[in-house]
py3Dmol code that shows the C-alpha trace and the ligand (Angstrom):
import py3Dmol

protein = """\
ATOM      1  CA  MET A   1     -77.532  11.467  31.285  1.00  0.00           C
ATOM      2  CA  ASN A   2     -75.049  13.799  32.895  1.00  0.00           C
ATOM      3  CA  GLN A   3     -72.707  16.592  31.919  1.00  0.00           C
ATOM      4  CA  PHE A   4     -69.883  14.125  31.545  1.00  0.00           C
ATOM      5  CA  SER A   5     -71.554  11.911  28.984  1.00  0.00           C
ATOM      6  CA  ASP A   6     -68.914  12.664  26.362  1.00  0.00           C
ATOM      7  CA  GLU A   7     -65.954  12.578  28.728  1.00  0.00           C
ATOM      8  CA  LYS A   8     -63.310   9.901  28.898  1.00  0.00           C
ATOM      9  CA  ILE A   9     -61.840   8.576  32.093  1.00  0.00           C
ATOM     10  CA  ARG A  10     -59.017   6.199  32.906  1.00  0.00           C
ATOM     11  CA  ILE A  11     -59.500   3.296  35.289  1.00  0.00           C
ATOM     12  CA  SER A  12     -56.875   1.052  36.845  1.00  0.00           C
ATOM     13  CA  TYR A  13     -56.240  -2.242  35.091  1.00  0.00           C
ATOM     14  CA  GLY A  14     -57.541  -4.200  38.106  1.00  0.00           C
ATOM     15  CA  THR A  15     -60.699  -2.060  38.221  1.00  0.00           C
ATOM     16  CA  GLY A  16     -61.227  -2.884  34.549  1.00  0.00           C
ATOM     17  CA  ILE A  17     -61.019  -6.603  35.301  1.00  0.00           C
ATOM     18  CA  VAL A  18     -63.641  -6.364  38.062  1.00  0.00           C
ATOM     19  CA  LEU A  19     -65.932  -4.368  35.767  1.00  0.00           C
ATOM     20  CA  GLY A  20     -65.602  -7.045  33.074  1.00  0.00           C
ATOM     21  CA  LEU A  21     -63.937  -4.673  30.587  1.00  0.00           C
ATOM     22  CA  ILE A  22     -60.606  -6.492  30.610  1.00  0.00           C
ATOM     23  CA  LYS A  23     -60.357 -10.249  30.360  1.00  0.00           C
ATOM     24  CA  ALA A  24     -57.518 -11.265  32.656  1.00  0.00           C
ATOM     25  CA  ARG A  25     -56.943 -13.060  35.948  1.00  0.00           C
ATOM     26  CA  GLN A  26     -55.908 -11.238  39.074  1.00  0.00           C
ATOM     27  CA  ASP A  27     -54.764 -12.811  42.311  1.00  0.00           C
ATOM     28  CA  VAL A  28     -56.199 -10.040  44.447  1.00  0.00           C
ATOM     29  CA  ALA A  29     -59.020  -7.829  43.177  1.00  0.00           C
ATOM     30  CA  PRO A  30     -59.293  -4.156  44.136  1.00  0.00           C
ATOM     31  CA  THR A  31     -62.059  -3.444  46.644  1.00  0.00           C
ATOM     32  CA  THR A  32     -62.197   0.223  45.585  1.00  0.00           C
ATOM     33  CA  ALA A  33     -62.684   1.352  41.979  1.00  0.00           C
ATOM     34  CA  TYR A  34     -59.675   3.492  41.021  1.00  0.00           C
ATOM     35  CA  LEU A  35     -60.423   6.209  38.447  1.00  0.00           C
ATOM     36  CA  LEU A  36     -57.859   8.614  37.035  1.00  0.00           C
ATOM     37  CA  TRP A  37     -58.875  12.022  35.724  1.00  0.00           C
ATOM     38  CA  ASP A  38     -55.873  13.976  34.517  1.00  0.00           C
ATOM     39  CA  LYS A  39     -56.164  16.856  32.074  1.00  0.00           C
ATOM     40  CA  GLY A  40     -52.446  17.562  32.003  1.00  0.00           C
ATOM     41  CA  CYS A  41     -50.866  17.592  35.459  1.00  0.00           C
ATOM     42  CA  ILE A  42     -48.666  20.652  35.915  1.00  0.00           C
ATOM     43  CA  GLY A  43     -46.944  19.071  38.922  1.00  0.00           C
ATOM     44  CA  SER A  44     -43.366  17.871  38.545  1.00  0.00           C
ATOM     45  CA  CYS A  45     -43.033  15.083  41.127  1.00  0.00           C
ATOM     46  CA  SER A  46     -39.770  13.231  40.479  1.00  0.00           C
ATOM     47  CA  PHE A  47     -41.307   9.773  40.886  1.00  0.00           C
ATOM     48  CA  CYS A  48     -44.411  10.183  38.679  1.00  0.00           C
ATOM     49  CA  PRO A  49     -44.541   9.145  35.008  1.00  0.00           C
ATOM     50  CA  ARG A  50     -47.422  11.568  34.391  1.00  0.00           C
ATOM     51  CA  ALA A  51     -45.671  14.698  35.694  1.00  0.00           C
ATOM     52  CA  ASN A  52     -45.218  17.845  33.596  1.00  0.00           C
ATOM     53  CA  GLY A  53     -48.356  17.469  31.495  1.00  0.00           C
ATOM     54  CA  ASN A  54     -47.571  13.958  30.342  1.00  0.00           C
ATOM     55  CA  GLN A  55     -51.223  12.915  30.393  1.00  0.00           C
ATOM     56  CA  ARG A  56     -50.873  10.490  27.506  1.00  0.00           C
ATOM     57  CA  GLU A  57     -48.702   8.257  29.684  1.00  0.00           C
ATOM     58  CA  GLU A  58     -50.751   5.183  30.585  1.00  0.00           C
ATOM     59  CA  ARG A  59     -49.118   4.612  33.952  1.00  0.00           C
ATOM     60  CA  LEU A  60     -49.498   6.049  37.412  1.00  0.00           C
ATOM     61  CA  SER A  61     -47.119   4.397  39.881  1.00  0.00           C
ATOM     62  CA  ARG A  62     -46.673   0.980  38.231  1.00  0.00           C
ATOM     63  CA  ILE A  63     -50.339   0.583  37.273  1.00  0.00           C
ATOM     64  CA  ILE A  64     -51.680   0.775  33.719  1.00  0.00           C
ATOM     65  CA  TRP A  65     -54.784   2.936  33.318  1.00  0.00           C
ATOM     66  CA  PRO A  66     -56.728   2.292  30.091  1.00  0.00           C
ATOM     67  CA  GLU A  67     -59.227   4.920  28.977  1.00  0.00           C
ATOM     68  CA  TYR A  68     -63.008   4.432  28.583  1.00  0.00           C
ATOM     69  CA  SER A  69     -66.065   6.597  28.169  1.00  0.00           C
ATOM     70  CA  PHE A  70     -67.149   8.057  31.499  1.00  0.00           C
ATOM     71  CA  LYS A  71     -70.772   7.221  30.727  1.00  0.00           C
ATOM     72  CA  GLN A  72     -69.935   3.519  30.377  1.00  0.00           C
ATOM     73  CA  ILE A  73     -67.888   3.474  33.578  1.00  0.00           C
ATOM     74  CA  LEU A  74     -70.611   5.276  35.537  1.00  0.00           C
ATOM     75  CA  GLU A  75     -73.210   2.768  34.353  1.00  0.00           C
ATOM     76  CA  LEU A  76     -71.040  -0.137  35.438  1.00  0.00           C
ATOM     77  CA  LEU A  77     -70.186   1.414  38.817  1.00  0.00           C
ATOM     78  CA  THR A  78     -73.848   2.050  39.625  1.00  0.00           C
ATOM     79  CA  SER A  79     -75.208  -1.293  38.410  1.00  0.00           C
ATOM     80  CA  GLN A  80     -76.720  -3.525  41.106  1.00  0.00           C
ATOM     81  CA  PRO A  81     -75.240  -5.177  43.047  1.00  0.00           C
ATOM     82  CA  LYS A  82     -72.591  -2.483  43.130  1.00  0.00           C
ATOM     83  CA  PRO A  83     -69.210  -3.912  42.137  1.00  0.00           C
ATOM     84  CA  PHE A  84     -67.271  -1.715  44.627  1.00  0.00           C
ATOM     85  CA  GLU A  85     -67.804  -0.233  48.071  1.00  0.00           C
ATOM     86  CA  ARG A  86     -65.890   2.939  47.192  1.00  0.00           C
ATOM     87  CA  VAL A  87     -64.701   4.937  44.209  1.00  0.00           C
ATOM     88  CA  CYS A  88     -61.372   6.774  44.351  1.00  0.00           C
ATOM     89  CA  LEU A  89     -61.006   9.569  41.829  1.00  0.00           C
ATOM     90  CA  GLN A  90     -57.289  10.222  41.411  1.00  0.00           C
ATOM     91  CA  THR A  91     -56.553  13.567  39.771  1.00  0.00           C
ATOM     92  CA  GLY A  92     -53.658  15.338  38.083  1.00  0.00           C
ATOM     93  CA  PHE A  93     -52.900  18.808  39.482  1.00  0.00           C
ATOM     94  CA  ASN A  94     -54.264  21.372  37.045  1.00  0.00           C
ATOM     95  CA  PRO A  95     -55.966  24.425  38.591  1.00  0.00           C
ATOM     96  CA  ASP A  96     -57.416  25.426  35.181  1.00  0.00           C
ATOM     97  CA  LYS A  97     -59.597  22.313  35.267  1.00  0.00           C
ATOM     98  CA  THR A  98     -60.970  22.756  38.780  1.00  0.00           C
ATOM     99  CA  GLY A  99     -64.476  23.656  37.544  1.00  0.00           C
ATOM    100  CA  GLN A 100     -64.746  20.426  35.559  1.00  0.00           C
ATOM    101  CA  LEU A 101     -63.370  18.428  38.465  1.00  0.00           C
ATOM    102  CA  LYS A 102     -66.085  19.778  40.771  1.00  0.00           C
ATOM    103  CA  VAL A 103     -68.803  18.754  38.316  1.00  0.00           C
ATOM    104  CA  LEU A 104     -67.281  15.309  37.954  1.00  0.00           C
ATOM    105  CA  ALA A 105     -67.097  14.845  41.734  1.00  0.00           C
ATOM    106  CA  GLN A 106     -70.701  15.996  42.139  1.00  0.00           C
ATOM    107  CA  THR A 107     -71.811  13.594  39.409  1.00  0.00           C
ATOM    108  CA  LEU A 108     -70.292  10.655  41.281  1.00  0.00           C
ATOM    109  CA  VAL A 109     -71.917  11.729  44.554  1.00  0.00           C
ATOM    110  CA  LYS A 110     -75.317  12.298  42.936  1.00  0.00           C
ATOM    111  CA  ASN A 111     -75.177   8.774  41.540  1.00  0.00           C
ATOM    112  CA  GLY A 112     -74.908   7.371  45.046  1.00  0.00           C
ATOM    113  CA  LEU A 113     -71.213   6.418  44.928  1.00  0.00           C
ATOM    114  CA  THR A 114     -69.132   6.691  48.108  1.00  0.00           C
ATOM    115  CA  THR A 115     -66.251   8.647  46.676  1.00  0.00           C
ATOM    116  CA  SER A 116     -62.736   9.697  47.659  1.00  0.00           C
ATOM    117  CA  VAL A 117     -60.805  12.282  45.650  1.00  0.00           C
ATOM    118  CA  THR A 118     -57.042  12.705  45.688  1.00  0.00           C
ATOM    119  CA  LEU A 119     -55.692  16.255  45.493  1.00  0.00           C
ATOM    120  CA  SER A 120     -52.419  18.139  45.725  1.00  0.00           C
ATOM    121  CA  PRO A 121     -51.416  19.728  49.080  1.00  0.00           C
ATOM    122  CA  SER A 122     -52.034  23.215  47.678  1.00  0.00           C
ATOM    123  CA  GLN A 123     -55.701  22.414  46.994  1.00  0.00           C
ATOM    124  CA  THR A 124     -56.905  22.648  50.565  1.00  0.00           C
ATOM    125  CA  ASP A 125     -59.803  25.042  49.770  1.00  0.00           C
ATOM    126  CA  LEU A 126     -60.988  22.721  47.017  1.00  0.00           C
ATOM    127  CA  ALA A 127     -60.782  19.811  49.475  1.00  0.00           C
ATOM    128  CA  LEU A 128     -63.253  21.523  51.824  1.00  0.00           C
ATOM    129  CA  GLU A 129     -65.549  22.400  48.944  1.00  0.00           C
ATOM    130  CA  LEU A 130     -65.613  18.810  47.701  1.00  0.00           C
ATOM    131  CA  LEU A 131     -66.363  17.530  51.206  1.00  0.00           C
ATOM    132  CA  ASP A 132     -69.296  19.978  51.284  1.00  0.00           C
ATOM    133  CA  TYR A 133     -70.587  18.402  48.065  1.00  0.00           C
ATOM    134  CA  GLY A 134     -70.676  15.038  49.791  1.00  0.00           C
ATOM    135  CA  ILE A 135     -67.301  13.594  48.822  1.00  0.00           C
ATOM    136  CA  ASP A 136     -66.585  11.043  51.531  1.00  0.00           C
ATOM    137  CA  HIS A 137     -62.797  11.388  51.951  1.00  0.00           C
ATOM    138  CA  ILE A 138     -59.959  13.422  50.474  1.00  0.00           C
ATOM    139  CA  GLY A 139     -56.503  11.975  49.901  1.00  0.00           C
ATOM    140  CA  ILE A 140     -53.757  14.597  49.909  1.00  0.00           C
ATOM    141  CA  GLY A 141     -50.515  13.659  48.133  1.00  0.00           C
ATOM    142  CA  LEU A 142     -47.986  15.156  50.514  1.00  0.00           C
ATOM    143  CA  ASP A 143     -45.667  12.232  49.658  1.00  0.00           C
ATOM    144  CA  GLY A 144     -42.453  13.698  51.118  1.00  0.00           C
ATOM    145  CA  ALA A 145     -42.366  13.741  54.917  1.00  0.00           C
ATOM    146  CA  SER A 146     -39.925  16.613  55.437  1.00  0.00           C
ATOM    147  CA  GLU A 147     -38.899  19.908  53.922  1.00  0.00           C
ATOM    148  CA  ASN A 148     -35.915  18.263  52.173  1.00  0.00           C
ATOM    149  CA  THR A 149     -37.722  15.447  50.410  1.00  0.00           C
ATOM    150  CA  TYR A 150     -40.738  17.666  49.691  1.00  0.00           C
ATOM    151  CA  SER A 151     -38.669  20.282  47.885  1.00  0.00           C
ATOM    152  CA  LEU A 152     -36.425  17.716  46.177  1.00  0.00           C
ATOM    153  CA  HIS A 153     -39.126  15.329  44.923  1.00  0.00           C
ATOM    154  CA  LYS A 154     -42.367  17.360  44.846  1.00  0.00           C
ATOM    155  CA  ARG A 155     -40.523  20.579  43.923  1.00  0.00           C
ATOM    156  CA  LYS A 156     -42.901  22.520  46.115  1.00  0.00           C
ATOM    157  CA  ASN A 157     -42.625  24.772  49.136  1.00  0.00           C
ATOM    158  CA  TRP A 158     -43.025  22.903  52.440  1.00  0.00           C
ATOM    159  CA  HIS A 159     -43.302  26.120  54.436  1.00  0.00           C
ATOM    160  CA  GLU A 160     -46.364  27.138  52.439  1.00  0.00           C
ATOM    161  CA  ASP A 161     -48.061  23.772  52.085  1.00  0.00           C
ATOM    162  CA  TRP A 162     -47.470  22.044  55.440  1.00  0.00           C
ATOM    163  CA  PRO A 163     -49.231  24.714  57.612  1.00  0.00           C
ATOM    164  CA  LYS A 164     -52.159  24.808  55.157  1.00  0.00           C
ATOM    165  CA  LEU A 165     -52.437  21.041  55.299  1.00  0.00           C
ATOM    166  CA  LEU A 166     -52.520  21.084  59.105  1.00  0.00           C
ATOM    167  CA  GLN A 167     -55.261  23.725  58.965  1.00  0.00           C
ATOM    168  CA  LEU A 168     -57.284  21.567  56.580  1.00  0.00           C
ATOM    169  CA  ILE A 169     -56.888  18.565  58.876  1.00  0.00           C
ATOM    170  CA  SER A 170     -57.946  20.616  61.887  1.00  0.00           C
ATOM    171  CA  LYS A 171     -61.214  21.362  60.053  1.00  0.00           C
ATOM    172  CA  ALA A 172     -61.951  18.041  58.348  1.00  0.00           C
ATOM    173  CA  LYS A 173     -60.129  15.629  60.719  1.00  0.00           C
ATOM    174  CA  GLU A 174     -60.313  11.958  59.764  1.00  0.00           C
ATOM    175  CA  LYS A 175     -61.888  12.805  56.403  1.00  0.00           C
ATOM    176  CA  ILE A 176     -58.328  13.626  55.289  1.00  0.00           C
ATOM    177  CA  GLU A 177     -55.966  10.795  54.335  1.00  0.00           C
ATOM    178  CA  VAL A 178     -52.433  12.107  53.871  1.00  0.00           C
ATOM    179  CA  HIS A 179     -50.512  10.050  51.324  1.00  0.00           C
ATOM    180  CA  LEU A 180     -46.884   9.569  52.340  1.00  0.00           C
ATOM    181  CA  ILE A 181     -44.225   7.708  50.358  1.00  0.00           C
ATOM    182  CA  TYR A 182     -41.450   5.992  52.279  1.00  0.00           C
ATOM    183  CA  GLY A 183     -38.249   5.683  50.244  1.00  0.00           C
ATOM    184  CA  LEU A 184     -37.748   9.271  49.071  1.00  0.00           C
ATOM    185  CA  GLY A 185     -34.906   9.829  51.513  1.00  0.00           C
ATOM    186  CA  ASP A 186     -36.645  10.650  54.795  1.00  0.00           C
ATOM    187  CA  SER A 187     -35.114   8.970  57.831  1.00  0.00           C
ATOM    188  CA  GLU A 188     -37.290   6.591  59.843  1.00  0.00           C
ATOM    189  CA  GLU A 189     -37.357   9.112  62.671  1.00  0.00           C
ATOM    190  CA  ALA A 190     -38.359  12.058  60.453  1.00  0.00           C
ATOM    191  CA  PHE A 191     -41.031   9.923  58.786  1.00  0.00           C
ATOM    192  CA  CYS A 192     -42.488   8.708  62.096  1.00  0.00           C
ATOM    193  CA  LYS A 193     -42.543  12.246  63.461  1.00  0.00           C
ATOM    194  CA  THR A 194     -44.483  13.526  60.453  1.00  0.00           C
ATOM    195  CA  ILE A 195     -46.915  10.616  60.774  1.00  0.00           C
ATOM    196  CA  SER A 196     -47.423  11.511  64.427  1.00  0.00           C
ATOM    197  CA  ALA A 197     -47.964  15.223  63.648  1.00  0.00           C
ATOM    198  CA  ILE A 198     -50.661  14.395  61.071  1.00  0.00           C
ATOM    199  CA  ILE A 199     -52.433  11.959  63.385  1.00  0.00           C
ATOM    200  CA  ASP A 200     -52.158  14.364  66.347  1.00  0.00           C
ATOM    201  CA  ALA A 201     -53.868  17.001  64.179  1.00  0.00           C
ATOM    202  CA  GLY A 202     -56.738  14.536  63.540  1.00  0.00           C
ATOM    203  CA  GLY A 203     -55.837  13.175  60.080  1.00  0.00           C
ATOM    204  CA  ARG A 204     -55.048   9.693  58.887  1.00  0.00           C
ATOM    205  CA  ILE A 205     -52.186   8.176  56.911  1.00  0.00           C
ATOM    206  CA  SER A 206     -52.197   6.376  53.613  1.00  0.00           C
ATOM    207  CA  LEU A 207     -48.763   4.782  53.414  1.00  0.00           C
ATOM    208  CA  PHE A 208     -46.942   3.954  50.175  1.00  0.00           C
ATOM    209  CA  ALA A 209     -43.529   2.504  49.356  1.00  0.00           C
ATOM    210  CA  LEU A 210     -41.590   4.309  46.657  1.00  0.00           C
ATOM    211  CA  THR A 211     -42.206   2.631  43.300  1.00  0.00           C
ATOM    212  CA  PRO A 212     -39.131   3.554  41.273  1.00  0.00           C
ATOM    213  CA  VAL A 213     -40.742   3.803  37.832  1.00  0.00           C
ATOM    214  CA  ASN A 214     -38.569   6.853  37.083  1.00  0.00           C
ATOM    215  CA  GLY A 215     -35.378   5.304  38.495  1.00  0.00           C
ATOM    216  CA  GLY A 216     -34.040   4.817  42.021  1.00  0.00           C
ATOM    217  CA  ASN A 217     -34.769   1.908  44.342  1.00  0.00           C
ATOM    218  CA  PRO A 218     -37.694   0.735  46.430  1.00  0.00           C
ATOM    219  CA  PRO A 219     -37.175   1.176  50.172  1.00  0.00           C
ATOM    220  CA  ASP A 220     -35.524  -1.404  52.366  1.00  0.00           C
ATOM    221  CA  LEU A 221     -38.296  -3.838  53.364  1.00  0.00           C
ATOM    222  CA  SER A 222     -37.152  -3.988  56.975  1.00  0.00           C
ATOM    223  CA  GLU A 223     -37.402  -0.191  57.315  1.00  0.00           C
ATOM    224  CA  TYR A 224     -40.814  -0.238  55.638  1.00  0.00           C
ATOM    225  CA  ARG A 225     -42.123  -2.882  58.054  1.00  0.00           C
ATOM    226  CA  ARG A 226     -41.047  -0.736  61.025  1.00  0.00           C
ATOM    227  CA  ILE A 227     -42.795   2.303  59.540  1.00  0.00           C
ATOM    228  CA  GLN A 228     -45.950   0.198  59.041  1.00  0.00           C
ATOM    229  CA  ILE A 229     -45.855  -0.989  62.646  1.00  0.00           C
ATOM    230  CA  PHE A 230     -45.342   2.549  63.924  1.00  0.00           C
ATOM    231  CA  ARG A 231     -48.136   3.953  61.739  1.00  0.00           C
ATOM    232  CA  TYR A 232     -50.589   1.308  62.883  1.00  0.00           C
ATOM    233  CA  LEU A 233     -49.846   1.534  66.594  1.00  0.00           C
ATOM    234  CA  TYR A 234     -49.806   5.341  66.568  1.00  0.00           C
ATOM    235  CA  GLU A 235     -52.983   5.735  64.507  1.00  0.00           C
ATOM    236  CA  ASN A 236     -54.793   3.345  66.833  1.00  0.00           C
ATOM    237  CA  SER A 237     -53.582   5.259  69.914  1.00  0.00           C
ATOM    238  CA  ARG A 238     -51.629   2.295  71.228  1.00  0.00           C
ATOM    239  CA  ILE A 239     -48.289   4.070  71.585  1.00  0.00           C
ATOM    240  CA  ASN A 240     -46.885   7.573  71.824  1.00  0.00           C
ATOM    241  CA  LEU A 241     -43.556   8.903  70.593  1.00  0.00           C
ATOM    242  CA  ASP A 242     -41.978   8.653  74.056  1.00  0.00           C
ATOM    243  CA  GLN A 243     -42.294   4.878  73.811  1.00  0.00           C
ATOM    244  CA  CYS A 244     -40.166   4.776  70.649  1.00  0.00           C
ATOM    245  CA  ASN A 245     -36.402   4.578  70.678  1.00  0.00           C
ATOM    246  CA  PHE A 246     -34.472   5.864  67.684  1.00  0.00           C
ATOM    247  CA  ASP A 247     -30.780   5.241  67.242  1.00  0.00           C
ATOM    248  CA  GLY A 248     -29.110   7.196  64.444  1.00  0.00           C
ATOM    249  CA  GLU A 249     -32.652   7.995  63.182  1.00  0.00           C
ATOM    250  CA  LYS A 250     -33.504   4.277  62.915  1.00  0.00           C
ATOM    251  CA  LEU A 251     -36.467   2.965  64.899  1.00  0.00           C
ATOM    252  CA  VAL A 252     -34.831   0.352  67.127  1.00  0.00           C
ATOM    253  CA  ALA A 253     -37.453  -0.330  69.792  1.00  0.00           C
ATOM    254  CA  ILE A 254     -41.011   0.384  70.811  1.00  0.00           C
ATOM    255  CA  LYS A 255     -41.886  -0.154  74.453  1.00  0.00           C
ATOM    256  CA  THR A 256     -45.378  -1.480  74.314  1.00  0.00           C
ATOM    257  CA  GLY A 257     -46.473  -1.484  77.911  1.00  0.00           C
ATOM    258  CA  LYS A 258     -48.249  -4.389  79.499  1.00  0.00           C
ATOM    259  CA  GLN A 259     -50.172  -5.677  76.485  1.00  0.00           C
ATOM    260  CA  PRO A 260     -48.043  -7.985  74.330  1.00  0.00           C
ATOM    261  CA  ALA A 261     -47.029  -6.195  71.139  1.00  0.00           C
ATOM    262  CA  ILE A 262     -48.131  -9.061  69.001  1.00  0.00           C
ATOM    263  CA  GLU A 263     -51.738  -8.658  70.159  1.00  0.00           C
ATOM    264  CA  MET A 264     -51.609  -4.942  69.368  1.00  0.00           C
ATOM    265  CA  LEU A 265     -50.815  -5.681  65.736  1.00  0.00           C
ATOM    266  CA  ASP A 266     -54.105  -7.503  65.147  1.00  0.00           C
ATOM    267  CA  SER A 267     -52.889 -10.521  63.197  1.00  0.00           C
ATOM    268  CA  GLY A 268     -51.005  -8.406  60.685  1.00  0.00           C
ATOM    269  CA  ALA A 269     -53.537  -5.603  60.111  1.00  0.00           C
ATOM    270  CA  CYS A 270     -50.540  -3.288  60.532  1.00  0.00           C
ATOM    271  CA  PHE A 271     -49.040  -4.593  57.268  1.00  0.00           C
ATOM    272  CA  ARG A 272     -52.169  -4.104  55.187  1.00  0.00           C
ATOM    273  CA  THR A 273     -52.851  -1.172  52.865  1.00  0.00           C
ATOM    274  CA  SER A 274     -53.806   1.873  54.916  1.00  0.00           C
ATOM    275  CA  GLY A 275     -56.187   4.619  53.851  1.00  0.00           C
ATOM    276  CA  CYS A 276     -59.909   5.111  53.314  1.00  0.00           C
ATOM    277  CA  GLY A 277     -62.244   2.232  54.176  1.00  0.00           C
ATOM    278  CA  ASN A 278     -62.146  -0.565  51.572  1.00  0.00           C
ATOM    279  CA  CYS A 279     -59.048   0.827  49.826  1.00  0.00           C
ATOM    280  CA  ASN A 280     -56.614  -2.032  49.200  1.00  0.00           C
ATOM    281  CA  ARG A 281     -54.633  -0.782  46.133  1.00  0.00           C
ATOM    282  CA  PRO A 282     -53.331  -4.173  44.973  1.00  0.00           C
ATOM    283  CA  TYR A 283     -50.036  -4.040  43.060  1.00  0.00           C
ATOM    284  CA  TYR A 284     -49.536  -0.282  43.297  1.00  0.00           C
ATOM    285  CA  ASN A 285     -46.138  -0.793  44.852  1.00  0.00           C
ATOM    286  CA  GLU A 286     -45.137  -4.238  43.665  1.00  0.00           C
ATOM    287  CA  LYS A 287     -45.533  -6.581  40.709  1.00  0.00           C
ATOM    288  CA  PRO A 288     -47.760  -9.663  40.982  1.00  0.00           C
ATOM    289  CA  GLY A 289     -45.696 -12.443  42.540  1.00  0.00           C
ATOM    290  CA  GLN A 290     -43.399 -10.028  44.388  1.00  0.00           C
ATOM    291  CA  LYS A 291     -43.428  -9.658  48.138  1.00  0.00           C
ATOM    292  CA  PHE A 292     -46.092  -7.163  49.252  1.00  0.00           C
ATOM    293  CA  PHE A 293     -45.065  -3.880  50.792  1.00  0.00           C
ATOM    294  CA  ASN A 294     -48.758  -3.272  51.554  1.00  0.00           C
ATOM    295  CA  PHE A 295     -50.822  -6.451  51.820  1.00  0.00           C
ATOM    296  CA  PRO A 296     -54.091  -5.941  49.889  1.00  0.00           C
ATOM    297  CA  ARG A 297     -55.780  -8.761  51.857  1.00  0.00           C
ATOM    298  CA  SER A 298     -55.555 -10.514  55.242  1.00  0.00           C
ATOM    299  CA  LEU A 299     -52.237 -12.121  56.068  1.00  0.00           C
ATOM    300  CA  THR A 300     -51.793 -15.789  56.776  1.00  0.00           C
ATOM    301  CA  ALA A 301     -50.201 -16.655  60.138  1.00  0.00           C
ATOM    302  CA  GLU A 302     -46.951 -17.444  58.294  1.00  0.00           C
ATOM    303  CA  GLU A 303     -46.976 -14.131  56.431  1.00  0.00           C
ATOM    304  CA  PHE A 304     -47.596 -12.268  59.680  1.00  0.00           C
ATOM    305  CA  SER A 305     -44.757 -14.013  61.407  1.00  0.00           C
ATOM    306  CA  LEU A 306     -42.392 -13.388  58.483  1.00  0.00           C
ATOM    307  CA  ALA A 307     -43.319  -9.694  58.296  1.00  0.00           C
ATOM    308  CA  LEU A 308     -42.614  -9.356  62.016  1.00  0.00           C
ATOM    309  CA  ASP A 309     -39.189 -10.945  61.450  1.00  0.00           C
ATOM    310  CA  GLU A 310     -38.557  -8.617  58.531  1.00  0.00           C
ATOM    311  CA  SER A 311     -39.182  -5.607  60.766  1.00  0.00           C
ATOM    312  CA  GLY A 312     -36.161  -6.570  62.872  1.00  0.00           C
ATOM    313  CA  LEU A 313     -37.981  -5.110  65.896  1.00  0.00           C
ATOM    314  CA  PHE A 314     -38.733  -8.443  67.422  1.00  0.00           C
ATOM    315  CA  ASN A 315     -35.052  -9.088  67.946  1.00  0.00           C
ATOM    316  CA  SER A 316     -34.935  -5.964  70.071  1.00  0.00           C
ATOM    317  CA  ASP A 317     -36.786  -5.347  73.295  1.00  0.00           C
ATOM    318  CA  PHE A 318     -39.897  -4.320  71.301  1.00  0.00           C
ATOM    319  CA  ILE A 319     -41.813  -7.316  72.488  1.00  0.00           C
ATOM    320  CA  GLY A 320     -40.674  -6.798  76.071  1.00  0.00           C
ATOM    321  CA  GLN A 321     -43.354  -5.436  78.291  1.00  0.00           C
ATOM    322  CA  GLN A 322     -41.940  -2.501  80.091  1.00  0.00           C
ATOM    323  CA  ASP A 323     -41.414  -1.356  83.557  1.00  0.00           C
TER     324      ASP A 323
END
"""
ligand_1 = """\
8
SF4
S -56.499 6.033 50.690
Fe -57.126 4.913 48.835
S -59.275 5.494 48.494
Fe -58.411 6.985 49.940
S -57.740 8.678 48.683
Fe -55.949 7.327 48.977
S -55.959 5.908 47.212
Fe -57.984 6.910 47.295
"""
view = py3Dmol.view(width=600, height=400)
view.addModel(protein, "pdb")
view.setStyle({"model": 0}, {"cartoon": {"style": "trace"}})
view.addModel(ligand_1, "xyz")
view.setStyle({"model": 1}, {"stick": {}})
view.zoomTo()
view.show()
């Protein structure tokens, strides 16, 4: 028994299939259990169907999240053998519910579940508190990578939130996964520079493509592939910004030094979902059958080769070993 026995919680459709609650086929199963706890998000992100207190909406990104009793979900998550390596508790931003959120997070930890929690950028104090309780990682939904996109799409103040986020990262380092969405209007150069600033501070990047459930368009796949390559090489300390050439804010070349670039990309690991360990988020950004922005599984040799072509970088001097 726990304090959340009477609570309800939403889980992603794919999580429900793995837990045996939904009878359906899925091509790629989630390797993390995605839970959604939203008591009326007061955020107003332009791209989110649940913004402005719309907690009855069943979708987050393009995923459907049916609701179950928390007690039932906890029993299934803790049954042996455990169905998932990690639990990710996604939350709506509602400071009035912080007390309940802390109890919920502690309940997951006490039940032996390796847990990530996603928070808003203004919840940096709460992030540290949850890490103290034993939460394994915190995902921070920065989403926009510059002042312009942050104020336009998150409707929040970059000058307040960005320094606080950097402070949080300086304290908690790689325990912090910053969620960034490519496709909100940031240039490739601005996006890469924000990625580099977060990684330089000690954090890590969880990269998303814009899913236009509220209108707009997904990003250009070629641009997204270049951002993925940059993120992977930078996060793994294989390049620095001086090795990257931008032309009109487009990433046109990366000088990779003596090691062939193709080896540095580890058979396509660069194109896989990035974030906490075992987080693969299948179909967050694309429908089943559509081309993956983030591959939720290993790539075949053909898929790797095609993704490299799509990046357009291999027609440049990217592959050329330098000087
Ligand atoms: S990277 Fe994945 S597991 Fe980690 S906080 Fe983000 S969605 Fe959750």
